C-alpha positions as CSV (number, residue, x, y, z in Angstrom):
1,M,1.1,15.6,19.4
2,P,3.6,17.8,17.4
3,G,4.8,16.6,14.0
4,P,8.0,14.7,13.5
5,L,10.0,17.8,12.5
6,H,8.4,20.1,15.0
7,G,11.0,22.7,16.1
8,I,13.1,22.4,12.9
9,R,13.5,25.7,11.2
10,V,14.0,25.8,7.4
11,L,15.3,28.8,5.4
12,D,14.1,28.3,1.8
13,F,15.8,30.3,-0.9
14,S,14.7,27.9,-3.7
15,E,12.4,28.8,-6.6
16,L,10.5,27.1,-9.4
17,L,9.7,23.4,-8.6
18,P,12.4,21.0,-7.2
19,G,13.5,23.0,-4.2
20,P,10.0,24.2,-3.2
21,F,8.6,20.7,-3.5
22,L,11.4,19.5,-1.1
23,T,10.7,22.2,1.4
24,T,6.9,21.7,1.3
25,C,7.6,18.0,2.2
26,L,9.6,19.3,5.2
27,A,6.6,21.5,6.1
28,E,4.3,18.5,5.8
29,L,6.5,16.7,8.3
30,G,6.1,19.6,10.7
31,A,9.0,21.9,10.1
32,T,8.6,25.7,10.1
33,V,9.6,26.9,6.6
34,L,10.3,30.5,5.7
35,K,10.5,31.1,1.9
36,V,12.9,34.0,1.1
37,E,11.8,35.7,-2.2
38,R,13.4,38.2,-4.4
39,P,11.7,41.6,-4.7
40,P,9.6,42.9,-6.2
41,A,7.6,39.9,-7.5
42,G,9.1,36.9,-5.7
43,D,9.3,33.3,-7.0
44,P,8.8,33.5,-10.8
45,V,6.3,30.6,-10.5
46,R,3.9,33.0,-8.8
47,R,3.4,34.6,-12.2
48,M,4.2,31.7,-14.6
49,S,1.8,29.2,-12.9
50,P,-0.1,30.3,-9.8
51,G,-1.5,26.8,-9.5
52,V,1.9,25.2,-9.3
53,F,3.0,27.8,-6.8
54,G,0.1,27.1,-4.6
55,A,0.7,23.3,-4.8
56,V,4.4,23.3,-3.9
57,N,4.6,26.2,-1.4
58,R,1.9,25.3,1.1
59,G,2.7,25.5,4.8
60,K,5.3,28.3,4.4
61,D,5.7,31.9,5.2
62,S,7.2,34.4,2.8
63,L,9.8,37.1,3.3
64,L,10.9,39.6,0.6
65,L,14.7,40.0,0.9
66,D,17.0,41.8,-1.6
67,L,20.2,39.8,-1.4
68,K,22.0,42.3,-3.6
69,Q,21.8,44.8,-0.8
70,P,24.0,44.6,2.3
71,E,21.1,44.9,4.7
72,G,19.4,42.0,2.9
73,R,22.4,39.8,3.2
74,D,22.8,40.7,6.8
75,Q,19.3,39.7,7.5
76,A,19.8,36.4,5.6
77,R,22.9,35.6,7.7
78,A,20.9,36.4,10.9
79,L,18.1,34.0,9.8
80,A,20.6,31.3,8.9
81,A,22.2,31.6,12.3
82,E,19.0,30.5,13.9
83,S,17.9,27.9,11.3
84,D,18.5,24.2,11.2
85,V,18.3,23.7,7.4
86,L,18.9,26.0,4.4
87,V,17.8,25.0,0.9
88,E,18.9,26.9,-2.2
89,S,18.6,26.2,-5.9
90,F,20.6,29.0,-7.6
91,R,23.3,28.3,-10.1
92,P,26.5,27.0,-8.5
93,G,28.5,29.8,-7.0
94,V,25.7,32.4,-6.7
95,M,25.2,32.1,-2.9
96,A,29.0,32.1,-2.3
97,R,29.4,35.3,-4.4
98,L,26.7,36.9,-2.2
99,G,28.7,35.9,0.9
100,L,26.0,33.4,1.8
101,G,27.8,30.2,0.8
102,H,28.1,27.2,3.1
103,A,31.6,28.1,4.3
104,E,30.4,31.6,5.4
105,L,27.2,30.5,7.1
106,A,28.8,27.5,8.8
107,E,31.0,30.0,10.7
108,V,27.8,31.6,12.2
109,N,26.0,28.3,12.6
110,P,28.1,25.1,12.7
111,R,24.9,23.1,13.1
112,L,23.3,24.3,9.8
113,I,22.5,21.7,7.2
114,Y,23.0,23.5,3.9
115,A,21.4,21.9,0.8
116,S,22.2,23.1,-2.7
117,L,19.9,21.6,-5.3
118,S,21.1,22.1,-8.9
119,G,20.8,20.4,-12.3
120,Y,24.3,19.0,-12.6
121,G,25.9,19.6,-9.2
122,Q,28.4,22.2,-7.9
123,D,31.4,21.2,-10.1
124,G,32.3,19.5,-13.3
125,P,32.0,20.7,-16.9
126,Y,28.2,21.0,-16.9
127,A,27.9,22.7,-13.5
128,A,27.1,26.1,-15.0
129,V,25.0,24.8,-17.9
130,P,21.3,25.8,-17.6
131,G,18.8,22.9,-17.7
132,H,15.4,21.6,-17.1
133,D,13.8,18.2,-16.4
134,L,14.1,17.0,-20.0
135,N,17.8,17.8,-20.1
136,Y,18.5,15.9,-16.8
137,L,16.6,12.9,-18.0
138,S,18.6,13.0,-21.2
139,V,22.0,12.8,-19.6
140,A,20.9,10.3,-17.0
141,G,20.1,7.8,-19.8
142,L,16.3,7.7,-19.0
143,K,15.1,9.7,-22.0
144,S,16.7,7.4,-24.6
145,L,14.9,4.4,-23.0
146,S,11.5,5.9,-22.6
147,G,11.1,7.9,-25.7
148,G,8.1,10.3,-25.2
149,H,7.4,12.8,-22.5
150,A,6.3,11.4,-19.1
151,G,3.9,14.2,-18.5
152,V,5.3,14.6,-15.0
153,P,8.7,16.2,-14.3
154,V,10.3,13.0,-13.2
155,A,13.9,14.2,-12.8
156,D,12.9,17.4,-10.9
157,L,10.7,15.5,-8.4
158,C,13.3,12.7,-8.1
159,G,15.8,15.3,-7.1
160,S,13.4,16.8,-4.6
161,V,12.8,13.4,-2.9
162,Y,16.5,12.5,-2.8
163,G,17.1,16.0,-1.3
164,L,14.5,15.3,1.3
165,A,16.1,12.0,2.2
166,G,19.5,13.7,2.4
167,V,18.3,16.5,4.7
168,L,16.5,14.0,7.0
169,A,19.6,11.8,7.2
170,A,21.8,14.8,7.9
171,L,19.5,15.8,10.7
172,I,19.8,12.4,12.3
173,Q,23.6,12.5,11.8
174,R,23.7,15.9,13.4
175,G,22.1,14.4,16.5
176,V,25.2,12.2,16.8
177,T,28.0,14.6,15.7
178,G,26.5,17.9,16.7
179,R,27.6,19.3,13.4
180,G,25.7,20.4,10.3
181,Q,27.1,19.7,6.8
182,Y,26.9,20.7,3.1
183,L,24.7,18.7,0.7
184,D,25.5,19.0,-3.0
185,I,22.4,17.5,-4.7
186,A,22.6,17.1,-8.4
187,I,19.2,16.4,-10.0
188,T,20.9,14.5,-12.8
189,E,22.6,12.2,-10.4
190,C,19.3,11.5,-8.5
191,A,17.7,10.4,-11.8
192,L,20.9,8.4,-12.6
193,H,20.5,6.5,-9.4
194,W,17.1,5.3,-10.6
195,L,18.7,3.8,-13.6
196,N,20.6,1.2,-11.5
197,P,18.0,-1.6,-11.7
198,R,17.9,-1.2,-15.4
199,L,21.7,-1.2,-15.7
200,G,21.8,-4.4,-13.7
201,R,19.1,-6.0,-15.9
202,F,20.9,-5.0,-19.1
203,S,24.2,-6.4,-17.8
204,G,22.6,-9.7,-16.7
205,A,20.8,-10.1,-20.1
206,G,23.8,-9.1,-22.2
207,A,21.7,-6.2,-23.7
208,E,24.4,-3.9,-25.1
209,T,22.6,-2.0,-27.8
210,L,19.9,0.7,-27.1
211,E,17.4,-1.3,-29.2
212,A,17.9,-4.4,-27.1
213,Q,17.7,-2.3,-23.9
214,R,14.5,-0.7,-25.0
215,R,13.0,-4.1,-25.7
216,L,13.8,-5.3,-22.2
217,S,12.5,-2.1,-20.6
218,L,9.4,-1.3,-22.6
219,A,8.1,-4.4,-24.4
220,R,6.7,-7.1,-22.1
221,P,3.9,-9.5,-22.8
222,A,0.6,-8.9,-21.0
223,Y,1.9,-5.6,-19.6
224,G,0.5,-2.3,-20.8
225,A,-2.5,-0.1,-21.1
226,F,-5.3,-1.3,-23.4
227,S,-8.3,0.6,-24.8
228,C,-11.8,-0.8,-24.3
229,R,-14.9,-0.4,-26.5
230,D,-16.2,2.5,-24.4
231,G,-13.0,4.5,-25.0
232,R,-11.7,3.9,-21.4
233,S,-8.4,2.1,-20.9
234,I,-7.3,-0.4,-18.3
235,S,-3.8,-1.4,-17.3
236,I,-2.9,-5.1,-17.2
237,A,0.4,-6.3,-15.7
238,A,0.3,-10.1,-15.7
239,L,4.1,-10.6,-15.6
240,E,4.4,-13.5,-13.3
241,D,3.6,-17.0,-14.6
242,H,0.7,-17.6,-12.2
243,F,-0.9,-14.2,-13.2
244,W,-0.4,-15.1,-16.8
245,A,-2.2,-18.4,-16.4
246,R,-5.2,-16.6,-14.8
247,L,-5.2,-14.0,-17.6
248,T,-5.3,-16.6,-20.4
249,S,-8.4,-18.1,-18.7
250,A,-10.1,-14.8,-18.0
251,M,-9.6,-13.4,-21.5
252,E,-9.5,-16.6,-23.6
253,L,-6.1,-15.9,-25.1
254,A,-5.8,-19.0,-27.4
255,P,-3.5,-19.9,-28.9
256,F,-1.2,-18.6,-26.2
257,D,-2.9,-20.6,-23.4
258,T,-0.7,-23.7,-23.8
259,P,2.1,-25.1,-21.7
260,E,4.5,-23.8,-24.4
261,H,3.7,-20.3,-23.2
262,A,3.6,-20.9,-19.5
263,R,7.0,-19.3,-18.7
264,M,8.0,-15.7,-19.3
265,A,11.1,-16.8,-21.2
266,Q,8.8,-18.5,-23.7
267,R,6.4,-15.6,-24.0
268,A,8.9,-12.8,-24.3
269,P,9.7,-13.4,-28.0
270,L,6.0,-13.2,-28.7
271,T,5.4,-9.9,-26.9
272,E,3.9,-8.1,-29.9
273,E,1.6,-10.9,-30.9
274,I,0.4,-11.4,-27.3
275,N,-0.2,-7.8,-26.6
276,A,-2.0,-7.4,-30.0
277,L,-4.4,-10.2,-29.0
278,I,-5.0,-8.6,-25.6
279,A,-5.7,-5.3,-27.2
280,A,-8.2,-6.9,-29.6
281,R,-10.0,-8.6,-26.7
282,C,-10.2,-5.4,-24.7
283,A,-11.5,-3.5,-27.7
284,E,-14.5,-5.9,-27.8
285,E,-15.6,-5.2,-24.2
286,E,-16.7,-2.4,-21.9
287,S,-14.1,-1.4,-19.4
288,E,-16.0,-1.8,-16.1
289,P,-17.2,-5.4,-16.6
290,L,-13.8,-6.4,-18.0
291,L,-12.0,-4.9,-15.1
292,A,-14.3,-6.5,-12.6
293,R,-13.7,-9.9,-14.2
294,L,-9.9,-9.5,-14.1
295,L,-10.0,-8.3,-10.5
296,A,-12.2,-11.2,-9.5
297,A,-9.6,-13.6,-11.1
298,D,-6.9,-11.9,-8.9
299,I,-5.1,-10.4,-11.9
300,P,-3.0,-7.2,-11.6
301,A,-5.3,-4.7,-13.3
302,A,-6.5,-1.2,-12.8
303,P,-8.4,1.6,-14.5
304,V,-6.2,4.2,-16.3
305,L,-7.3,7.5,-14.7
306,A,-7.0,11.0,-15.9
307,P,-5.5,13.5,-13.4
308,G,-8.9,15.0,-12.8
309,E,-10.3,11.6,-11.8
310,V,-7.8,10.5,-9.2
311,A,-9.4,12.4,-6.3
312,G,-12.6,10.3,-6.7
313,F,-10.9,6.9,-7.0
314,P,-12.3,4.7,-4.2
315,Q,-9.0,3.6,-2.8
316,H,-7.7,7.2,-2.5
317,V,-11.0,8.3,-0.9
318,A,-10.9,5.4,1.6
319,R,-7.4,6.3,2.7
320,G,-7.8,10.0,2.6
321,A,-5.0,10.3,0.1
322,M,-6.2,13.7,-1.2
323,E,-7.2,16.9,0.5
324,G,-9.0,19.9,-0.8
325,T,-6.9,23.1,-1.1
326,A,-7.1,26.5,-2.8
327,S,-5.2,24.8,-5.7
328,G,-7.8,22.1,-6.0
329,P,-7.5,18.5,-4.7
330,L,-3.9,17.7,-3.8
331,A,-2.2,14.5,-2.6
332,R,-1.1,14.4,1.0
333,F,2.4,13.4,2.1
334,P,2.2,9.6,1.4
335,V,3.8,8.4,4.7
336,R,1.7,9.2,7.8
337,L,3.6,10.0,11.0
338,E,2.2,11.0,14.3
339,G,1.4,14.6,14.7
340,M,1.2,15.4,11.0
341,A,-1.6,17.9,10.1
342,P,-2.9,19.5,7.0
343,L,-0.9,22.5,5.7
344,K,-2.0,26.1,5.5
345,E,-2.2,27.5,2.0
346,A,0.7,28.9,0.1
347,P,1.8,32.3,1.5
348,A,1.0,35.7,0.1
349,L,4.1,37.5,-1.1
350,G,6.1,38.9,1.9
351,S,3.6,37.6,4.5
352,G,6.3,37.3,7.1
353,G,7.1,34.5,9.5
354,L,10.4,33.6,11.1
355,Q,12.4,36.6,12.2
356,A,16.0,36.7,13.4
357,G,16.9,37.8,16.9
């Protein structure tokens, strides 16, 4: 059976991380993706980080095309005329100056879904400002709450996934209207949307200062990663009252095992003291037997794994969540639909693929 996006042709002008991750997701869903690269060296990530390139460009073909030359632009137009989706991640205005903006390409292909993925969107005072994940998290309000680096480019990948959702929704809508459309995807606004649950919580709790908002977001009793005697860490998340009751029994958390601490509202002011006691208890025990005891008591707990350990985690192995690739073990698209198949490796520069005509 063919994949869910079988027959959908994607023209990918994007570089670096957010756009290529989006289009590889489309490839995982069965779309045919042609990556258009700038000569002579192609996507800068090929040189900057070949491992990243391999991870986020699987399942595509590559075409070298010089968009500064008339013949290159002509070929791009011809390819766009036969494509269903176009994804680009240049600074706002670049594609229009090349004569490859949405308005121009919609004339040759009214059914084209044209997605522009940028840091701040196509207009506004920051539209032309360069940026990276850290900058987008900063203006979305997430950096001030979380403090340190996440270790994963949260804003970039958030933008990729919202872009994927937008493209898929536009394909469904095109099935009704017969028309394509333009998608202006601002990575900052995608990250900003993720702030909504926190904004609602701050409003409901009357937390108006950053200090109060950080306390609500980051400091919760019996919620965190705790180091054990063997140097391994486990995560414990006994937020609900019934999980807290089980935790106090499993870890002997006196003097906090009384009816006076049974409700979250009663425990919250004592967050530092409770977490310090849990940390002390964990430091006394080996991680594996402690984790086994917590799981046996039906408490939300899990090992804290390093990236190099995730492929061997029994749950991931049982579900086939990872697959071996030339870039090492990589996670599969997390939602399985009929007809999905493993992707081929990332393309060699200028390996060909979709042709116009």
